[in-house]
C-alpha positions in Angstrom: 87.3 163.7 74.7 84.5 164.5 72.3 80.8 163.8 72.8 79.5 166.9 74.6 75.8 166.5 74.1 74.3 169.6 72.3 71.3 171.0 74.2 69.7 172.9 71.3 67.1 171.2 69.3 67.1 171.5 65.5 64.3 173.6 64.1 61.6 171.3 62.6 61.6 171.3 58.8 64.6 173.7 58.5 67.0 172.8 55.6 70.2 171.6 57.2 72.4 172.9 54.4 73.2 175.9 52.2 72.8 175.5 48.4 76.5 175.1 47.9 77.5 171.8 49.4 80.8 170.0 49.2 81.7 166.4 50.2 85.0 165.6 52.0 86.1 162.0 52.4 87.5 161.3 55.8 89.7 158.2 56.4 91.2 157.0 59.7 94.3 155.1 58.9 97.3 153.1 60.1 99.4 150.7 58.1 96.8 149.5 55.6 99.4 148.9 52.8 98.0 148.7 49.3 94.4 149.0 50.5 94.8 152.8 51.0 96.0 153.3 47.5 93.0 151.3 46.1 90.7 153.3 48.4 92.1 156.7 47.2 92.1 155.6 43.5 88.4 154.7 43.8 87.6 158.1 45.4 89.5 160.0 42.7 87.4 158.1 40.1 84.2 158.9 41.9 81.9 161.8 41.3 81.2 164.4 44.0 84.3 164.3 46.3 86.1 167.6 46.6 88.8 166.5 49.0 90.3 163.4 50.7 91.5 163.8 54.3 93.5 160.9 55.7 94.1 161.0 59.5 97.2 158.8 59.9 98.3 157.3 63.2 102.1 156.9 62.8 102.1 154.5 59.8 105.4 152.8 59.1 104.6 150.8 55.9 105.0 153.6 53.4 101.3 153.6 52.5 100.7 157.3 53.3 103.7 158.4 51.4 102.4 156.6 48.3 99.2 158.7 48.3 100.2 161.9 49.9 100.9 163.7 46.6 97.8 162.5 44.8 95.2 165.2 43.7 92.7 166.2 46.4 94.6 164.3 49.1 95.6 165.8 52.4 97.3 163.7 55.1 97.1 164.9 58.7 98.6 163.4 61.8 96.3 161.8 64.3 98.1 162.2 67.7 95.3 160.8 69.8 94.8 157.0 70.2 92.3 154.8 68.3 89.8 154.8 65.5 87.4 157.3 67.0 90.2 159.8 67.6 91.5 159.5 64.1 88.0 159.9 62.7 87.5 163.1 64.8 90.9 164.4 63.6 90.0 163.9 59.9 86.5 165.6 60.5 88.1 168.6 62.2 90.5 169.1 59.3 87.9 168.5 56.5 86.2 171.5 54.9 83.1 169.8 53.4 79.5 170.4 54.6 79.1 166.6 54.2 81.5 164.0 55.3 82.1 160.6 53.7 83.1 158.4 56.6 85.2 155.7 55.0 87.5 152.8 56.0 90.7 152.4 54.1 89.6 148.9 53.1 86.4 150.2 51.4 86.2 151.2 47.7 83.4 153.3 46.3 81.9 152.9 42.9 82.0 156.0 40.6 78.4 156.9 41.4 78.3 155.9 45.1 79.0 159.3 46.7 76.8 161.1 44.1 73.8 158.8 44.9 74.1 159.2 48.7 74.5 163.0 48.4 71.3 163.1 46.4 69.5 161.2 49.2 70.6 163.8 51.7 69.3 166.5 49.4 65.9 164.8 49.3 65.6 164.1 53.0 66.4 167.0 55.3 66.3 164.9 58.5 68.6 162.1 57.1 71.7 162.5 59.1 73.6 159.4 57.9 73.3 157.5 54.7 75.2 154.3 54.2 76.3 152.6 51.1 75.3 148.9 50.4 78.5 147.0 51.2 79.6 144.0 49.1 82.4 141.6 49.2 85.0 141.6 46.4 83.1 138.7 44.8 79.9 140.9 44.7 78.0 139.2 47.5 76.3 141.3 50.1 78.1 141.8 53.5 77.0 143.4 56.7 75.9 147.0 56.0 73.7 148.0 59.0 72.5 146.7 62.3 70.0 147.4 65.1 70.6 149.9 67.9 72.5 148.2 70.7 70.0 148.5 73.6 70.0 147.1 77.1 67.5 144.4 75.9 69.7 143.5 73.0 72.8 143.2 75.3 70.9 140.9 77.6 69.6 138.5 75.0 73.0 138.5 73.4 74.4 136.9 76.5 71.9 134.1 75.8 73.2 133.8 72.2 69.9 135.1 70.9 70.9 137.3 67.9 67.9 137.9 65.6 69.0 138.0 61.9 69.1 141.4 60.2 68.3 141.5 56.5 71.2 142.8 54.5 69.3 143.2 51.2 67.1 145.9 49.9 66.1 148.3 47.1 66.3 152.0 47.0 66.5 154.0 50.2 65.6 152.1 53.4 65.5 153.5 56.9 67.5 151.5 59.4 68.4 151.8 63.0 72.2 151.9 62.8 74.4 152.5 59.8 78.0 151.2 59.9 80.5 153.9 59.1 82.5 151.7 56.8 81.2 153.8 53.9 78.5 156.4 54.9 77.8 160.0 54.1 77.0 162.2 57.1 75.8 165.7 57.5 78.5 167.7 59.3 75.9 169.5 61.5 74.4 166.1 62.6 77.8 164.9 63.8 78.6 168.3 65.4 75.3 168.3 67.2 76.1 165.0 69.0 79.8 166.0 69.6 81.4 163.7 67.1 82.9 160.3 67.9 83.5 159.4 71.5 87.2 158.8 71.9 86.8 156.5 74.9 86.0 153.8 72.3 89.4 152.8 71.0 87.9 150.2 68.7 84.4 148.6 68.6 81.1 150.2 69.6 82.1 153.8 68.6 79.8 153.2 65.6 76.9 152.0 67.6 77.4 154.8 70.1 77.2 157.4 67.2 74.1 155.7 65.8 72.3 155.8 69.1 73.2 159.4 69.8 72.0 160.4 66.3 68.7 158.6 66.9 68.3 160.3 70.3 69.0 163.7 68.6 66.2 163.1 66.1 68.3 162.3 63.0 67.3 159.5 60.6 69.7 156.9 59.2 69.2 154.9 56.0 70.9 152.6 53.5 70.8 153.5 49.8 70.9 150.0 48.3 71.6 151.5 44.9 74.9 153.0 46.1 77.5 150.3 46.5 81.0 150.0 48.0 83.3 147.0 48.1 84.5 146.1 51.6 87.6 144.0 51.7 88.2 143.9 55.4 91.5 143.6 57.2 91.7 139.8 57.2 91.4 137.2 59.9 92.9 137.7 63.4 96.5 136.5 63.7 97.3 133.4 65.7 97.8 134.1 69.4 95.8 137.4 69.2 92.5 136.0 70.5 92.7 137.5 73.9 93.7 141.0 72.8 90.9 141.6 70.2 88.3 139.7 72.3 89.2 141.7 75.4 89.1 144.9 73.4 85.6 144.1 72.2 84.4 143.6 75.7 86.3 146.6 77.0 84.3 148.7 74.6 81.0 147.0 75.3 81.5 147.8 79.0 82.2 151.5 78.2 79.1 151.6 76.0 76.9 150.0 78.7 78.2 152.2 81.5 77.7 155.3 79.3 74.1 154.6 78.1 72.8 152.4 80.9 74.4 153.7 84.1 71.9 151.9 86.3 71.6 148.7 84.4 75.1 147.9 83.1 76.0 146.0 86.3 73.1 143.6 85.6 74.5 142.9 82.2 78.0 142.5 83.7 76.8 139.8 86.0 75.0 137.9 83.2 78.1 138.2 81.0 80.5 137.1 83.8 78.3 134.0 84.4 78.3 133.1 80.7 82.1 133.8 80.3 82.9 131.7 83.3 81.1 128.7 81.9 83.1 129.2 78.6 86.4 129.4 80.6 85.6 126.0 82.3 84.4 124.5 79.0 87.5 125.6 77.0 89.8 124.6 79.8 88.3 121.1 79.8 88.7 120.9 76.0 92.4 121.9 76.4 92.9 119.1 78.9 91.0 116.6 76.7 93.2 117.5 73.7 96.4 117.3 75.7 95.5 113.8 76.7 94.9 112.9 73.1 98.1 114.5 72.0 96.5 117.1 69.8 98.7 120.1 70.5 97.1 122.5 68.0 93.6 122.1 69.4 94.9 122.2 72.9 96.6 125.5 72.3 93.5 126.9 70.6 91.3 125.9 73.5 93.7 127.5 76.0 93.7 130.7 74.0 89.9 130.8 74.1 89.8 130.0 77.8 92.2 132.9 78.4 90.2 135.2 76.1 86.9 134.6 78.0 88.7 134.9 81.3 90.1 138.3 80.3 86.6 139.4 79.0 85.0 139.0 82.4 86.6 142.3 83.5 89.0 143.4 80.8 92.0 145.3 82.0 92.8 148.6 80.3 95.5 148.4 77.6 98.8 150.0 78.5 99.0 153.6 77.2 102.4 152.8 75.7 101.1 149.8 73.6 100.9 150.7 69.9 97.4 150.6 68.5 96.5 150.7 64.9 93.8 152.7 63.1 91.1 150.1 64.1 92.2 150.0 67.7 94.1 146.7 67.7 97.7 146.1 68.8 99.7 147.1 65.8 100.1 144.4 63.2 97.0 142.4 64.0 94.3 142.3 61.3 90.6 141.8 61.8 87.5 142.7 59.9 85.5 145.7 61.0 82.2 143.9 61.6 81.1 143.1 65.1 82.8 140.2 66.8 79.3 139.0 68.0 79.0 137.4 64.5 82.1 135.3 65.1 82.1 134.3 68.8 82.2 130.6 69.6 78.9 129.4 71.0 
């Protein structure tokens, strides 16, 4: 497991790079189909990328084979489980001083990497610079968030989620950059020990952001550098329990790691809220059964089971296949936080 906290402090004001700097794109991947080809095509058309390292977790859809012989592309096998592990594998294999952390469903503009690279040149303590994410239709989508603190976890159980502005101009400091498309200094990631592989999917990004902040590195969004984020699509029917339980599995890991004394308080609050949801959705299922609405009855039962599993999520079997974003293989879901989509 990565995440061995570095003890040495960085020297104040020291330049974190040599004059000759290269950028490696690192992509965790499993079975993303044509999206990977579009991602690689965009990188090959972009300025400033010297290599593209794809850490593939046993893909079976032929997507890796279709890009393996493209210029600048290197495919390496990710033998460890989950998104964080694949990201670490790609980073370990990359040669660049700077690392473009990139999802396979994100497509850079020709000047995106060049712009973010310039921002790191101008700001020696900027450890992670994110691109402004847009939907395929050009509208803004979630690009950054706040640090996930104990206070934020507690108010979230009360459905209090303060809005976070997803618009800006120029370079804007933020608390937590999403690694959907972000340029990182290698030394910043190495100082904090890389991605923590206990997070199979969800919260590995918030964990990295918190540790970067604790190590004194700044994070920012360059609103002039854009990337299109398609996302993996909506969750498949019948998959509610699995992705919902995975989300809460990762949240518990996060709370135990960063708040070893307080996480049990959060767990009690969440268990209380989830239990109310179990009762509510179970009642809805019964109501819809009486009315003969089978579809709504089934949906209500799925959500009741999902909330029941989230109270104390059981670990996933080590033999269950997991895709590059930590889901059971074949289940698609967007990479933004599920907090934005939970039923109230």
